[in-house]
N, C-alpha and C positions, 0 to 999 in steps of 0.2 A: 261925569262922575265915574270914578274908578272903583272896581271891586276890590275888596280886601280879602286876603286869604289868611286864615289862621292856621298855624301849624301846631298840632298837639304833640307833646312829647310824653312818652311813657317812661315813668321813673320806677325802677325796680326798688322795692322796699325789702330790707332784710327780713328773713323769716324770724318771727318771734313767737314763742310759745304763748298762746292765748290762754289766760286763766279765766275761769268764770268770774263775772263781776259780783262781788259780795253784796249782800243786803246791808246797807249802812243806815239803819233806822234808829239806832240807839247809841249812846255814848260807849256802851260795852262793845257794840259791833265795830265802832271806829277804833277803839282801843285794841281789839283783836287784829284788825287790819293793819294798824300801825306796828304792832309786834311782829306780824308776818312780814311786813315790808322791811323792818329792821333786820330780821333774820335773813331775808333774801339779799339785802345789801351786804351784810356781813359775809355771806357765803359766795358773793360774786354773781348771784343770779340776776341781780338788778344793779345797774351802774349807780354809783353814789350820787351823781348829779340828778339822775332820774328819781332816785329814792327821796332825795331832798325836796324836789318839787312836789312829789306825791305826798310826802309828809306834811308839807305846807298846806296842800289842799285838804288833807284829812284834818289838820288842826282847825282850819276855817270851818269845816263841816261840823266838828265837835263843838265849836263855839256857837254855831247856828242852832244845833240841837239843844244846847244849854239855854239859849235865849228863848227858843220855842217852848221848852219846858217851863221856864219862868213865866212866860206870857200865859200859858195854860193855867198854871197854879194861881197867878194873880187874878185871872178872869174867874176862876172857881171861887176864890176868896171873896171877890167883889159880889158875885151872885149870892153867896151864902150870907154876906153882910146885908145885902139889899133885902133878901127874904126875911132875915131876922128883924130888920127895921120895919118892914111891912107888917109883920106879925105884931110887933110891939106897938105900932100905930093904930091897930084895930082895937075898937072898944070891947 
């Protein structure tokens, strides 16, 4: 049996200014982040290709937030309807 040697290569990454990761808990948070991203792309702070990819992710996140909101509202309405039916069924 022969021993295998792995060679690791260090790859230098360009320095990029790290921005704090925003809290994206609401559609308004996502909207603000998309607006910031747009401004950064327009001023050349973010490359257009990168901005496009990030905007796509933000769009998907906004969609998920809407779906989550609708699921919560639907569950609340179903609970309210169930309680109303239970009250109506009691003599």
